[in-house]
Backbone bond lengths (Angstrom), bond angles and torsions (degrees), N, CA, C in turn:
res aa  C-N    CA-C-N  psi(-1)  N-CA   C-N-CA  omega(-1)  CA-C   N-CA-C  phi
1 M - - - 1.607 - - 1.517 103.64 -
2 K 1.326 115.21 136.84 1.445 124.13 -178.05 1.506 105.87 -82.18
3 I 1.422 118.27 130.36 1.409 119.38 172.04 1.436 113.12 -96.40
4 D 1.337 113.81 136.02 1.507 122.73 178.87 1.579 111.87 -56.59
5 K 1.415 114.43 144.44 1.443 118.05 179.90 1.577 110.77 -59.80
6 K 1.439 116.42 -35.78 1.439 123.95 -176.36 1.628 105.09 -62.05
7 V 1.399 116.91 -41.54 1.375 117.06 -175.33 1.537 112.15 -63.83
8 W 1.429 110.09 -39.59 1.494 115.45 177.19 1.596 111.07 -62.78
9 L 1.280 110.71 -43.15 1.545 112.93 -177.70 1.472 111.58 -66.64
10 Y 1.341 120.87 -39.33 1.490 125.17 -178.93 1.481 106.42 -67.18
11 G 1.324 116.97 -41.01 1.546 121.94 -177.37 1.534 107.42 -63.74
12 I 1.394 120.58 -44.17 1.308 120.78 179.72 1.477 116.04 -66.35
13 L 1.268 118.75 -39.72 1.411 124.03 -179.77 1.549 109.80 -68.35
14 L 1.330 114.66 -39.95 1.525 115.81 173.29 1.465 116.24 -62.33
15 A 1.372 112.40 -43.25 1.496 118.05 178.64 1.539 109.67 -60.44
16 A 1.349 113.82 -43.93 1.517 118.08 178.45 1.503 114.80 -60.47
17 V 1.281 112.28 -39.48 1.622 117.99 179.06 1.477 108.42 -69.76
18 I 1.339 118.97 -39.70 1.456 118.96 -177.80 1.562 113.17 -72.81
19 L 1.369 115.25 -32.47 1.450 121.73 -179.12 1.446 111.08 -81.28
20 F 1.339 121.35 -19.76 1.532 124.65 -169.63 1.598 113.15 -52.59
21 P 1.296 119.51 -48.50 1.441 120.49 -177.66 1.457 113.13 -68.23
22 L 1.370 116.52 -23.69 1.415 121.01 -179.28 1.609 112.59 -80.65
23 I 1.384 109.46 -25.29 1.446 114.20 -179.37 1.581 113.16 -96.08
24 I 1.329 111.59 -45.68 1.494 123.46 175.67 1.581 107.54 -99.78
25 T 1.336 109.86 103.20 1.451 116.53 -177.62 1.619 114.67 -88.03
26 N 1.311 113.57 -1.74 1.471 117.05 176.44 1.388 116.66 -63.44
27 Q 1.318 118.22 111.68 1.470 122.77 -172.86 1.545 114.54 -61.98
28 Y 1.345 116.95 -31.17 1.531 123.63 176.78 1.528 109.44 -58.18
29 Y 1.335 115.55 -45.64 1.511 117.62 178.77 1.520 114.46 -62.75
30 M 1.363 108.36 -41.12 1.543 117.70 177.90 1.541 105.89 -60.44
31 Q 1.367 116.29 -46.06 1.468 116.33 -175.08 1.514 112.60 -64.37
32 V 1.259 117.37 -29.76 1.477 124.19 -175.06 1.621 105.75 -76.86
33 L 1.407 117.05 -39.32 1.404 119.41 176.32 1.500 110.33 -70.05
34 I 1.302 122.34 -37.28 1.468 124.13 -177.34 1.607 102.91 -60.47
35 L 1.296 118.38 -47.70 1.495 121.21 -178.31 1.621 111.14 -63.09
36 V 1.306 110.48 -32.68 1.495 113.29 178.97 1.580 106.70 -67.54
37 F 1.429 112.85 -48.39 1.495 113.93 177.99 1.497 112.41 -50.33
38 I 1.320 118.34 -49.59 1.522 125.44 -173.31 1.431 107.74 -62.36
39 W 1.409 118.53 -57.46 1.421 121.49 -176.16 1.667 110.52 -58.87
40 S 1.279 112.64 -37.01 1.438 118.61 179.36 1.564 110.33 -56.36
41 I 1.320 115.64 -44.20 1.512 119.27 177.95 1.482 109.96 -56.44
42 A 1.317 113.64 -50.31 1.534 119.32 178.26 1.513 110.03 -59.17
43 V 1.267 123.15 -38.23 1.453 125.70 -178.48 1.545 109.11 -69.52
44 Y 1.331 116.53 -35.86 1.508 118.78 -178.05 1.551 103.31 -68.10
45 G 1.299 120.91 -34.68 1.394 119.08 175.94 1.550 114.02 -65.37
46 L 1.286 115.13 -42.38 1.529 120.75 178.75 1.553 106.64 -64.26
47 N 1.278 116.33 -33.30 1.569 119.27 -179.58 1.527 108.22 -68.22
48 T 1.278 121.09 -29.83 1.450 123.23 179.70 1.496 109.69 -59.17
49 I 1.341 116.69 -52.31 1.482 123.51 -173.06 1.452 110.18 -80.36
50 T 1.419 115.74 -43.88 1.501 114.72 -170.55 1.550 107.60 -97.02
51 G 1.266 124.64 -36.31 1.392 125.03 -177.53 1.587 112.47 -75.48
52 L 1.362 113.91 -44.41 1.487 115.23 -170.65 1.551 109.15 -92.02
53 T 1.378 119.43 -36.92 1.462 121.32 -178.70 1.514 114.41 -98.91
54 G 1.323 116.05 -14.64 1.420 121.65 177.12 1.539 118.31 79.46
55 Q 1.403 111.98 21.30 1.460 119.24 -177.59 1.529 108.73 -104.57
56 L 1.347 119.39 112.33 1.405 123.32 -177.33 1.603 113.74 -74.97
57 S 1.300 117.27 99.02 1.463 124.66 -178.19 1.482 110.37 -92.74
58 L 1.320 116.82 125.66 1.449 121.38 177.47 1.614 111.18 -116.21
59 A 1.285 113.66 21.82 1.379 123.93 178.99 1.574 115.03 -103.57
60 H 1.347 109.47 2.93 1.415 121.16 -170.94 1.495 113.71 -61.83
61 A 1.359 118.11 -43.18 1.561 124.14 173.10 1.478 108.55 -58.42
62 G 1.318 122.83 -38.12 1.416 126.27 175.52 1.508 113.34 -53.40
63 F 1.374 109.44 -53.27 1.572 120.37 -179.06 1.557 105.19 -61.61
64 F 1.288 118.81 -44.02 1.399 121.69 178.94 1.580 110.58 -55.48
65 A 1.290 115.53 -43.15 1.479 120.11 -173.73 1.622 104.16 -76.83
66 I 1.324 121.49 -31.93 1.488 118.10 178.30 1.512 107.66 -64.04
67 G 1.257 118.48 -40.28 1.517 120.10 -177.59 1.618 107.34 -66.83
68 A 1.259 115.35 -43.16 1.521 117.19 176.42 1.394 114.71 -59.48
69 Y 1.411 113.37 -54.61 1.442 117.49 -178.78 1.491 116.33 -67.58
70 G 1.372 116.26 -28.75 1.430 122.46 174.94 1.467 110.68 -59.84
71 L 1.416 117.03 -49.23 1.464 122.40 -178.73 1.522 107.16 -65.76
72 G 1.302 118.02 -44.98 1.448 123.76 -173.32 1.577 110.75 -63.68
73 L 1.298 118.05 -46.99 1.542 124.19 178.43 1.488 108.59 -63.37
74 L 1.271 117.70 -46.92 1.515 124.06 -174.81 1.510 110.64 -63.26
75 T 1.291 117.65 -40.71 1.481 124.08 -176.96 1.501 112.32 -81.28
76 V 1.328 116.41 -49.55 1.496 127.16 -174.38 1.575 108.50 -71.57
77 K 1.298 114.74 -59.89 1.467 116.42 -171.60 1.496 112.89 -95.93
78 G 1.447 117.34 -29.79 1.373 117.07 -179.66 1.567 111.40 -90.35
79 E 1.371 118.08 -14.47 1.436 122.88 176.15 1.579 109.97 60.78
80 I 1.266 116.63 34.54 1.449 126.92 178.52 1.510 105.61 -84.46
81 P 1.408 119.90 141.00 1.396 124.27 173.61 1.497 111.28 -47.66
82 F 1.391 118.53 147.45 1.450 120.21 -173.07 1.568 111.20 -60.36
83 W 1.327 118.71 -54.27 1.461 119.88 -171.81 1.497 112.48 -68.92
84 L 1.299 118.29 -28.01 1.465 117.66 172.84 1.459 114.02 -72.81
85 A 1.440 115.48 -34.40 1.403 117.88 175.55 1.609 113.47 -71.20
86 F 1.378 110.86 -29.70 1.501 114.21 177.30 1.564 112.68 -68.46
87 I 1.249 115.48 -36.65 1.492 117.07 173.09 1.495 115.69 -71.74
88 V 1.337 114.92 -41.35 1.511 116.29 173.33 1.501 114.14 -59.70
89 A 1.350 115.25 -39.01 1.575 121.38 179.21 1.592 106.16 -57.59
90 I 1.249 114.30 -46.72 1.459 116.14 -173.41 1.605 108.71 -68.25
91 I 1.271 115.22 -43.80 1.491 123.15 178.68 1.612 107.49 -59.42
92 L 1.329 113.47 -47.62 1.441 115.71 178.41 1.486 116.10 -63.31
93 T 1.244 120.02 -33.72 1.457 124.53 170.82 1.442 115.71 -62.93
94 A 1.448 112.78 -41.84 1.438 118.06 178.32 1.548 113.32 -65.68
95 I 1.370 113.11 -39.02 1.528 118.80 -178.88 1.532 108.75 -66.89
96 I 1.360 118.34 -47.74 1.481 118.82 178.60 1.495 108.18 -61.35
97 S 1.270 123.78 -41.40 1.486 125.02 178.79 1.442 115.93 -60.65
98 L 1.397 113.54 -31.82 1.480 126.69 177.56 1.540 108.47 -58.16
99 G 1.392 114.84 -52.71 1.404 124.60 -179.16 1.468 113.90 -62.46
100 I 1.368 115.93 -43.45 1.414 124.72 -177.70 1.518 106.55 -67.47
101 G 1.476 115.23 -47.73 1.371 115.78 -176.63 1.544 118.80 -65.18
102 L 1.259 118.80 -27.46 1.514 126.64 173.97 1.502 107.70 -52.44
103 I 1.292 115.92 -43.16 1.530 121.85 -179.36 1.491 114.12 -83.70
104 A 1.331 114.80 -49.73 1.460 121.55 -174.54 1.554 113.80 -65.53
105 L 1.344 116.55 -35.28 1.431 119.87 177.99 1.522 119.00 -71.12
106 R 1.408 114.55 -4.01 1.414 119.86 175.43 1.453 109.57 -85.37
107 T 1.325 122.21 -10.13 1.347 129.84 167.54 1.548 117.88 -88.83
108 K 1.223 125.98 160.95 1.446 124.05 178.69 1.540 112.51 -135.30
109 S 1.249 115.03 163.76 1.447 123.25 173.65 1.494 113.97 55.80
110 H 1.364 117.02 -127.41 1.480 120.31 -175.48 1.527 107.41 -74.07
111 F 1.388 123.92 -20.54 1.416 122.55 -175.86 1.513 106.82 -75.21
112 F 1.374 119.00 -28.46 1.470 123.28 170.33 1.589 112.54 -62.24
113 A 1.326 106.42 -44.64 1.532 111.97 -179.27 1.455 112.55 -64.81
114 I 1.364 116.88 -39.19 1.436 121.05 179.32 1.504 112.42 -66.50
115 Y 1.299 113.27 -43.90 1.559 121.20 -178.42 1.538 106.40 -58.86
116 T 1.348 117.47 -54.09 1.466 121.82 -175.15 1.485 107.98 -60.07
117 M 1.357 119.06 -41.21 1.476 122.99 -178.87 1.572 106.26 -59.58
118 S 1.310 118.10 -45.57 1.451 121.96 175.60 1.539 112.19 -60.70
119 V 1.225 120.83 -39.66 1.405 124.53 176.22 1.398 114.53 -61.80
120 G 1.432 115.25 -44.80 1.490 123.98 177.41 1.540 107.82 -61.01
121 F 1.304 120.31 -40.23 1.468 125.45 -178.63 1.547 107.88 -66.06
122 M 1.361 115.29 -42.58 1.449 118.07 179.46 1.537 114.08 -64.21
123 I 1.318 115.56 -39.56 1.493 119.86 171.81 1.472 115.12 -58.65
124 Y 1.328 115.14 -44.24 1.430 121.05 172.30 1.483 117.12 -56.55
125 L 1.349 112.72 -44.74 1.508 119.39 175.96 1.533 114.88 -60.67
126 I 1.307 110.69 -43.28 1.483 117.25 179.70 1.542 110.21 -62.45
127 I 1.250 116.71 -43.77 1.520 122.16 -179.33 1.550 105.03 -68.85
128 Y 1.198 120.29 -41.63 1.505 123.50 -173.87 1.621 109.79 -68.31
129 K 1.394 114.95 -36.91 1.398 117.57 -172.49 1.499 115.87 -93.27
130 S 1.355 115.93 -21.06 1.452 124.07 -167.88 1.449 108.32 -78.14
131 N 1.360 117.26 136.80 1.474 123.52 171.78 1.612 110.68 -74.40
132 L 1.260 118.68 -27.10 1.424 121.72 -179.48 1.573 110.82 -65.80
133 T 1.311 118.70 -35.50 1.419 121.87 178.51 1.539 114.95 -92.29
134 G 1.355 116.02 7.05 1.414 122.26 177.55 1.616 112.53 80.93
135 G 1.285 116.62 2.35 1.417 124.97 179.77 1.530 114.54 50.00
136 V 1.292 118.15 -134.52 1.472 121.13 -176.45 1.545 112.14 -63.70
137 R 1.327 118.38 -21.91 1.506 123.43 -175.51 1.378 109.51 -77.35
138 G 1.450 118.43 -24.64 1.426 121.91 178.86 1.503 116.87 84.64
139 L 1.255 121.45 -162.77 1.515 127.13 -176.28 1.500 106.76 -131.90
140 I 1.370 117.51 124.76 1.435 123.13 -179.79 1.534 114.00 -119.24
141 G 1.192 115.22 168.32 1.581 114.33 178.91 1.414 116.29 82.42
142 I 1.378 123.43 16.46 1.442 121.60 -178.36 1.460 109.53 -71.52
143 P 1.309 117.78 126.25 1.506 119.51 -173.19 1.489 118.26 -69.05
144 N 1.285 112.10 162.88 1.487 116.31 173.18 1.571 112.34 -69.97
145 P 1.305 121.79 158.76 1.371 122.27 176.35 1.589 110.86 -54.74
146 S 1.198 118.19 138.42 1.549 120.46 175.51 1.498 111.27 -66.52
147 P 1.287 113.55 149.65 1.543 118.43 -178.01 1.627 107.46 -65.09
148 I 1.295 114.66 145.37 1.474 122.66 172.83 1.504 107.13 -115.45
149 G 1.323 113.11 96.26 1.455 118.13 -179.42 1.495 104.72 71.93
150 P 1.385 114.01 -127.16 1.511 120.05 -178.78 1.521 112.47 -85.42
151 L 1.367 115.34 -3.84 1.419 118.88 -174.22 1.609 107.34 -86.91
152 R 1.324 115.11 122.71 1.424 118.49 178.18 1.547 107.97 -119.30
153 F 1.372 114.74 144.17 1.544 117.48 -177.23 1.530 113.87 -121.29
154 E 1.378 107.04 71.46 1.461 115.98 178.97 1.501 113.79 -116.06
155 S 1.257 123.83 -18.75 1.494 126.93 175.99 1.481 109.75 -95.22
156 M 1.329 112.64 165.53 1.442 121.14 179.76 1.435 110.19 -65.05
157 I 1.395 119.24 -39.65 1.495 121.28 -176.18 1.517 108.21 -71.27
158 S 1.298 120.45 -32.02 1.536 121.32 178.51 1.477 106.83 -66.15
159 Y 1.289 119.62 -45.37 1.446 124.93 177.77 1.540 113.34 -55.68
160 Y 1.341 109.55 -44.46 1.524 120.51 178.12 1.516 107.99 -51.95
161 Y 1.306 115.03 -55.43 1.447 119.72 -172.72 1.573 110.18 -71.87
162 L 1.337 118.58 -32.46 1.440 120.72 174.55 1.551 111.20 -60.56
163 M 1.336 114.09 -51.54 1.522 118.60 179.62 1.517 111.16 -60.73
164 L 1.381 115.29 -38.72 1.417 119.51 -178.67 1.563 110.63 -66.34
165 F 1.261 111.53 -36.33 1.599 114.59 172.11 1.468 118.62 -57.22
166 F 1.396 111.30 -45.72 1.502 117.81 176.70 1.506 112.45 -66.07
167 L 1.336 112.52 -35.92 1.558 112.53 -178.55 1.453 109.84 -68.18
168 I 1.401 117.84 -42.21 1.513 119.28 -179.32 1.534 109.27 -65.26
169 L 1.295 115.44 -35.81 1.515 119.25 -178.77 1.623 106.22 -67.83
170 T 1.317 116.90 -40.77 1.491 119.17 174.49 1.555 115.58 -63.49
171 I 1.310 114.95 -37.79 1.438 122.31 176.53 1.619 107.28 -63.48
172 F 1.328 112.55 -49.10 1.476 117.20 -175.08 1.536 111.71 -61.10
173 V 1.374 116.36 -42.86 1.412 123.12 175.60 1.581 111.89 -61.33
174 M 1.238 114.07 -47.70 1.480 119.14 176.99 1.539 116.20 -63.46
175 Y 1.332 113.22 -34.40 1.522 117.47 174.91 1.589 106.91 -68.60
176 R 1.307 121.86 -40.69 1.349 120.00 -178.12 1.521 115.60 -71.02
177 I 1.480 114.14 -26.41 1.432 118.62 175.12 1.448 109.72 -75.58
178 V 1.414 120.63 -42.93 1.512 121.43 -176.42 1.501 108.96 -65.12
179 H 1.289 120.80 -33.51 1.491 120.13 -174.86 1.549 111.74 -103.87
180 S 1.305 114.39 24.82 1.466 120.50 173.83 1.483 107.34 -113.72
181 L 1.407 114.87 173.42 1.446 121.61 175.80 1.519 109.78 -56.74
182 L 1.321 120.76 -41.48 1.450 124.31 -173.71 1.589 107.72 -64.45
183 G 1.297 116.59 -37.78 1.535 118.55 178.79 1.558 106.34 -66.48
184 K 1.203 120.10 -42.01 1.458 125.31 -176.30 1.578 103.46 -65.95
185 T 1.208 118.20 -41.82 1.480 124.70 177.54 1.481 111.09 -55.74
186 F 1.334 115.80 -48.66 1.458 122.28 177.91 1.462 113.65 -60.53
187 V 1.395 116.70 -41.14 1.464 123.65 -178.88 1.606 107.83 -67.87
188 A 1.291 112.82 -41.54 1.499 117.14 -179.12 1.566 108.90 -58.43
189 I 1.305 117.75 -46.45 1.499 123.41 175.52 1.470 110.16 -55.96
190 R 1.338 117.17 -47.22 1.487 121.72 -174.76 1.527 109.55 -60.83
191 N 1.385 114.29 -39.21 1.510 119.76 -177.89 1.486 113.74 -71.36
192 S 1.362 114.45 -47.43 1.497 121.66 172.18 1.446 109.82 -163.15
193 E 1.380 109.67 121.85 1.486 118.41 178.27 1.520 107.99 -70.65
194 E 1.345 121.60 -38.63 1.409 123.41 -177.64 1.511 109.91 -65.72
195 L 1.293 120.47 -42.50 1.438 124.08 177.84 1.505 110.85 -66.78
196 A 1.268 119.03 -38.45 1.492 125.90 173.45 1.452 113.18 -52.79
197 Q 1.399 111.77 -45.09 1.498 122.17 -175.39 1.481 108.85 -68.33
198 T 1.390 118.87 -41.45 1.394 121.07 175.07 1.455 116.80 -64.50
199 L 1.311 119.80 -19.50 1.420 125.63 179.00 1.579 112.04 -88.07
200 G 1.313 111.45 -3.70 1.493 121.44 176.41 1.491 110.90 90.17
201 I 1.302 119.22 20.62 1.517 124.31 178.97 1.540 106.77 -85.71
202 S 1.392 116.13 134.82 1.348 121.93 -177.75 1.573 103.96 -86.71
203 V 1.232 122.57 94.29 1.458 126.33 -175.34 1.511 114.82 -59.68
204 M 1.254 117.63 -50.77 1.402 122.64 177.70 1.555 113.56 -56.21
205 K 1.334 117.62 -46.03 1.468 127.40 -178.82 1.582 107.99 -64.09
206 N 1.277 120.47 -44.07 1.411 125.05 -178.61 1.502 112.37 -73.95
207 K 1.374 119.51 -42.37 1.384 122.39 177.08 1.636 110.43 -63.37
208 L 1.293 116.41 -34.97 1.397 121.15 179.20 1.453 109.61 -68.12
209 L 1.330 118.86 -43.74 1.417 124.23 179.37 1.544 109.49 -59.79
210 A 1.344 118.21 -43.99 1.392 123.16 -178.27 1.551 108.30 -67.46
211 F 1.209 119.36 -33.16 1.507 123.46 -177.88 1.506 109.94 -69.98
212 V 1.437 113.09 -41.78 1.506 118.49 -177.66 1.558 107.15 -71.12
213 L 1.433 119.32 -43.82 1.426 119.82 174.11 1.496 113.39 -57.32
214 S 1.258 117.77 -40.67 1.484 123.10 176.40 1.539 111.70 -56.94
215 A 1.306 112.48 -50.24 1.542 118.78 -179.74 1.537 110.99 -65.01
216 A 1.338 115.35 -36.76 1.429 117.49 179.56 1.511 115.71 -63.57
217 F 1.320 114.71 -38.61 1.423 122.30 173.83 1.569 111.68 -64.49
218 A 1.244 112.89 -42.26 1.475 121.39 177.14 1.486 108.80 -59.13
219 G 1.371 115.07 -51.09 1.426 120.92 -178.87 1.610 112.79 -61.68
220 M 1.166 115.97 -37.19 1.471 120.90 174.36 1.557 111.02 -63.13
221 A 1.365 116.83 -48.26 1.361 121.50 179.56 1.569 109.35 -59.14
222 G 1.343 115.80 -46.44 1.426 118.74 176.42 1.421 117.86 -53.34
223 A 1.360 113.79 -48.60 1.491 123.02 178.51 1.517 109.77 -58.49
224 L 1.430 117.15 -43.44 1.497 117.05 179.09 1.451 107.69 -68.15
225 Y 1.321 124.83 -37.10 1.379 125.54 179.59 1.525 112.32 -60.90
226 A 1.355 112.79 -41.77 1.562 118.11 -175.58 1.573 105.69 -67.32
227 S 1.340 119.29 -39.46 1.448 119.80 -174.73 1.528 109.70 -74.20
228 H 1.343 117.58 -19.99 1.471 123.32 -178.78 1.541 107.04 -84.96
229 V 1.196 125.89 -53.76 1.378 130.18 -176.74 1.605 114.88 -79.09
230 R 1.278 112.61 -28.84 1.462 126.23 -179.67 1.569 115.73 54.96
231 F 1.299 109.61 20.18 1.517 118.15 175.46 1.501 107.91 -152.35
232 I 1.376 117.18 118.91 1.401 118.98 179.32 1.564 111.04 -127.69
233 G 1.350 112.79 149.98 1.503 119.99 177.98 1.462 112.78 -131.43
234 P 1.340 118.52 173.08 1.440 118.33 -177.49 1.516 116.68 -69.00
235 Q 1.314 116.23 -14.88 1.483 119.97 179.10 1.488 112.68 -59.88
236 M 1.409 119.85 -25.73 1.405 124.73 -178.64 1.640 111.96 -66.93
237 A 1.309 115.49 -14.22 1.432 120.48 175.76 1.442 112.53 -101.50
238 D 1.345 120.82 4.24 1.392 126.03 -177.42 1.592 112.35 -63.37
239 I 1.239 116.86 154.76 1.496 117.68 -177.88 1.495 113.02 -66.90
240 H 1.390 116.56 -26.08 1.493 118.00 -177.06 1.603 106.82 -64.65
241 V 1.331 117.08 -34.23 1.490 121.08 176.05 1.525 112.46 -56.81
242 A 1.395 114.66 -41.83 1.378 123.67 -174.37 1.552 104.82 -65.53
243 F 1.379 117.84 -40.48 1.466 119.42 -175.06 1.507 109.88 -76.52
244 E 1.386 115.48 -30.10 1.452 118.25 170.32 1.448 116.88 -56.79
245 L 1.393 118.16 -47.54 1.376 128.61 178.28 1.616 107.51 -60.55
246 L 1.307 115.26 -43.96 1.431 120.64 176.24 1.537 114.76 -62.29
247 L 1.302 112.94 -36.49 1.456 123.23 172.50 1.529 113.97 -59.03
248 Y 1.349 114.36 -48.62 1.512 121.61 -179.08 1.520 104.05 -58.66
249 L 1.327 117.80 -46.48 1.469 119.05 -171.86 1.545 109.92 -71.79
250 L 1.310 123.78 -35.71 1.348 124.70 179.06 1.549 110.00 -69.98
251 V 1.339 123.06 -39.87 1.368 122.45 179.08 1.511 112.98 -71.21
252 G 1.346 119.11 -33.55 1.456 120.42 177.70 1.493 111.53 -77.25
253 G 1.230 120.64 -45.08 1.390 122.37 -178.58 1.487 110.19 141.92
254 I 1.422 120.79 107.55 1.393 123.14 -176.78 1.528 109.36 -75.59
255 G 1.308 113.31 135.97 1.508 121.06 -179.39 1.512 113.65 79.60
256 T 1.317 118.93 5.99 1.527 119.98 174.14 1.442 107.33 -103.15
257 L 1.409 110.92 164.63 1.424 115.58 -178.03 1.500 115.88 -89.72
258 A 1.297 117.27 -19.40 1.455 122.18 177.14 1.542 111.83 -98.19
259 G 1.312 113.21 -13.51 1.471 116.96 -170.86 1.508 111.23 -62.81
260 P 1.322 123.82 -45.83 1.477 123.82 -177.51 1.578 110.91 -54.65
261 I 1.247 117.95 -49.70 1.483 116.00 -174.72 1.518 110.33 -74.30
262 I 1.342 119.96 -35.05 1.449 123.79 176.91 1.574 111.83 -59.85
263 G 1.338 111.67 -54.30 1.488 121.05 179.96 1.517 111.24 -59.46
264 T 1.345 117.43 -46.79 1.466 119.09 178.67 1.573 110.33 -59.29
265 L 1.283 116.72 -52.07 1.431 126.35 -177.74 1.597 110.01 -50.51
266 I 1.359 114.93 -53.04 1.419 118.53 -176.33 1.513 111.41 -70.04
267 V 1.359 123.33 -44.18 1.357 120.46 177.15 1.510 117.26 -65.54
268 V 1.235 115.83 -45.76 1.496 124.09 178.70 1.546 109.95 -54.43
269 V 1.376 114.89 -52.98 1.482 122.13 -179.81 1.397 111.19 -63.63
270 L 1.396 122.43 -42.43 1.467 124.29 -179.67 1.549 103.76 -63.87
271 T 1.258 118.82 -50.38 1.544 118.80 -179.25 1.487 110.28 -53.54
272 Q 1.275 121.52 -43.36 1.483 122.70 -177.74 1.518 107.76 -68.78
273 M 1.241 121.49 -38.66 1.496 124.67 176.71 1.512 115.32 -59.17
274 L 1.411 108.55 -35.18 1.491 112.44 -179.58 1.485 115.90 -95.14
275 Q 1.335 116.21 15.16 1.527 122.35 -177.49 1.649 110.47 -60.20
276 F 1.328 112.64 -34.29 1.481 116.52 -178.49 1.461 112.73 -59.19
277 L 1.319 117.09 -24.81 1.555 120.83 -179.46 1.582 108.51 -81.90
278 E 1.272 119.92 -5.59 1.420 124.89 176.92 1.567 108.04 51.35
279 E 1.304 119.58 -125.63 1.385 123.08 -171.43 1.557 112.35 -67.84
280 F 1.315 118.35 -18.57 1.439 127.13 -179.84 1.582 115.40 -83.30
281 R 1.255 108.99 -6.49 1.561 112.19 -178.26 1.501 116.06 -62.94
282 M 1.361 114.50 -28.33 1.504 119.53 176.91 1.535 112.85 -60.71
283 L 1.378 113.92 -31.81 1.462 117.83 176.68 1.450 114.59 -63.39
284 V 1.279 121.08 -22.70 1.432 122.37 171.51 1.519 113.85 -100.33
285 F 1.298 116.17 -34.90 1.441 120.56 -176.34 1.519 109.18 -74.51
286 G 1.292 116.52 -39.59 1.529 121.11 -176.49 1.521 111.10 -58.45
287 P 1.322 120.88 -58.84 1.402 122.97 177.98 1.499 118.22 -53.91
288 I 1.400 114.73 -37.94 1.435 121.69 175.73 1.560 112.44 -59.06
289 V 1.284 112.35 -47.20 1.476 120.80 177.00 1.511 112.55 -61.90
290 V 1.348 115.21 -46.65 1.494 119.77 -177.11 1.511 111.51 -63.75
291 L 1.406 118.19 -40.12 1.494 123.15 174.02 1.490 108.47 -64.30
292 L 1.328 119.01 -43.86 1.493 116.40 -176.73 1.514 108.91 -62.13
293 I 1.344 118.15 -41.63 1.439 120.87 -176.18 1.553 111.66 -67.89
294 L 1.373 114.45 -37.35 1.441 120.19 -179.93 1.584 113.08 -65.64
295 F 1.357 114.07 -42.32 1.443 118.15 -176.10 1.579 110.04 -86.69
296 Y 1.297 114.85 -27.11 1.413 118.44 178.31 1.554 111.00 -127.32
297 P 1.376 114.93 76.45 1.504 116.32 -173.80 1.442 114.66 -66.68
298 R 1.348 117.91 -19.93 1.438 123.76 175.52 1.512 113.08 -92.76
299 G 1.332 116.91 10.44 1.435 118.84 -174.66 1.427 113.16 83.69
300 I 1.423 113.34 170.37 1.487 118.10 176.99 1.529 112.91 -62.21
301 V 1.245 119.05 -49.15 1.466 122.73 -178.35 1.543 109.08 -64.88
302 G 1.358 113.66 -42.72 1.502 117.90 -178.86 1.555 108.87 -64.00
303 G 1.334 120.29 -39.20 1.479 126.92 -179.99 1.492 109.41 -61.34
304 Y 1.447 111.90 -44.90 1.466 113.70 -178.96 1.421 112.70 -70.79
305 L 1.248 124.82 -35.03 1.451 128.33 176.63 1.566 111.33 -60.78
306 M 1.484 112.52 -42.98 1.372 114.73 180.00 1.551 112.06 -69.73
307 W 1.366 117.79 -36.18 1.473 120.21 175.92 1.477 109.67 -62.02
308 K 1.377 118.68 -45.20 1.487 122.31 -176.93 1.532 109.94 -61.64
309 A 1.435 117.99 -41.59 1.409 123.17 179.16 1.522 110.60 -61.47
310 K 1.379 118.41 -45.93 1.443 119.43 177.41 1.482 112.63 -62.15
311 R 1.275 119.48 -39.19 1.512 122.43 -177.41 1.575 106.12 -71.09
312 N 1.304 119.40 -35.25 1.509 118.12 177.05 1.509 111.65 -62.94
313 R 1.350 113.56 -44.28 1.455 123.51 178.32 1.471 110.08 -57.75
314 K 1.300 118.62 -49.66 1.540 120.36 178.19 1.493 111.75 -62.42
315 M 1.286 119.92 -33.21 1.468 122.00 -175.73 1.555 106.02 -77.09
316 D 1.362 120.50 -35.86 1.442 125.79 177.47 1.521 109.25 -67.92
317 V 1.363 118.60 -37.36 1.467 122.41 179.50 1.601 106.32 -68.73
318 G 1.343 116.36 -43.80 1.354 121.31 179.35 1.571 114.94 -62.15
319 V 1.329 115.53 -35.15 1.479 120.25 178.41 1.551 108.65 -75.64
320 T 1.377 116.80 -36.13 1.411 117.04 -177.48 1.616 106.54 -72.42
321 K 1.256 122.92 -41.21 1.451 122.32 173.08 1.486 114.37 -59.65
322 S 1.307 115.60 -38.16 1.486 118.01 -179.64 1.668 110.35 -67.58
323 K 1.337 112.08 -36.19 1.397 116.48 -178.79 1.654 108.21 -70.23
324 E 1.255 117.69 -34.15 1.490 127.51 -178.00 1.507 104.02 -63.46
325 G 1.342 111.48 -51.70 1.445 121.22 -175.20 1.544 112.54 -58.62
326 D 1.385 114.11 -41.35 1.463 119.44 -177.74 1.604 108.80 -72.58
327 A 1.410 114.09 -31.71 1.444 116.92 179.61 1.531 111.19 -70.26
328 R 1.309 117.03 -33.68 1.442 124.96 -179.89 1.574 107.12 -67.99
329 A 1.275 113.48 -45.21 1.429 121.16 -177.00 1.604 110.21 -64.71
330 I 1.343 116.80 -32.13 1.438 117.48 -179.92 1.525 109.24 -74.20
331 N 1.377 113.01 -40.52 1.441 120.38 -179.54 1.470 112.05 -62.24
332 D 1.347 114.07 -37.65 1.410 114.19 179.09 1.562 115.87 -73.77
């Protein structure tokens, strides 16, 4: 049986990621990749609402913070077992997003973006001012994930594989959504809400579902982040975090399956490489990002897919002309 080239490529990439900590023992590199895995999960959530349904949500950092603080408060102050608190934090984020989405999704276009940005700022203020969350001091002492049977999550390498597991799970779920009727419904709404309505699609219901799924992924990423760093503060809900997540998505490729992880990897690694410039690193990083977005408006993955589609069309045209030439030669 012939194996598709994509299967070989994905298999090689997966093997490389799995073997990475066994070959490269530098913990700094592992730390960077762990952050890439966590942020990628959040960006996949953003891609659900922004990439698939075309709704620009700027409350994503707020949902990320709700997941993080949900886990932190339940484990530190509620003394609830880690994995139960983890699940409850995700559910709590989804429920809060449901209430917000019922109002937010009645607006459209830039009004929706402004509304969600305001919601994100409100979440930031609540965390910043509340005594329950620790206010500006933040929340410390968040525990490590509890052991699962013989598996313990106390070392850097164990965290690496745990975050990798959740990233692979997220990609698998997103793959199933994108290639399902639900994913096609989301894309139909993104292309034309009016046409989707004429086809009998419940636009509000599906946009709300996409919004809640998006927030749930963000909440899961936030909970994983809190368990990794073990200290969280209100700055994680700041609007600049929401724009960073959007930047990761734009660079990788909005609406694509591989875009979130590729964009996050490139931007995070590039940012780390420019750390030595301190506050001047944006003088280098900024123009690079601007040029990338100018020449690849659909992101790196989107640009590659467009190039591949054009190449296939040219090849199809060439084959068609060749067949027409052969047919004329036979007739002559």
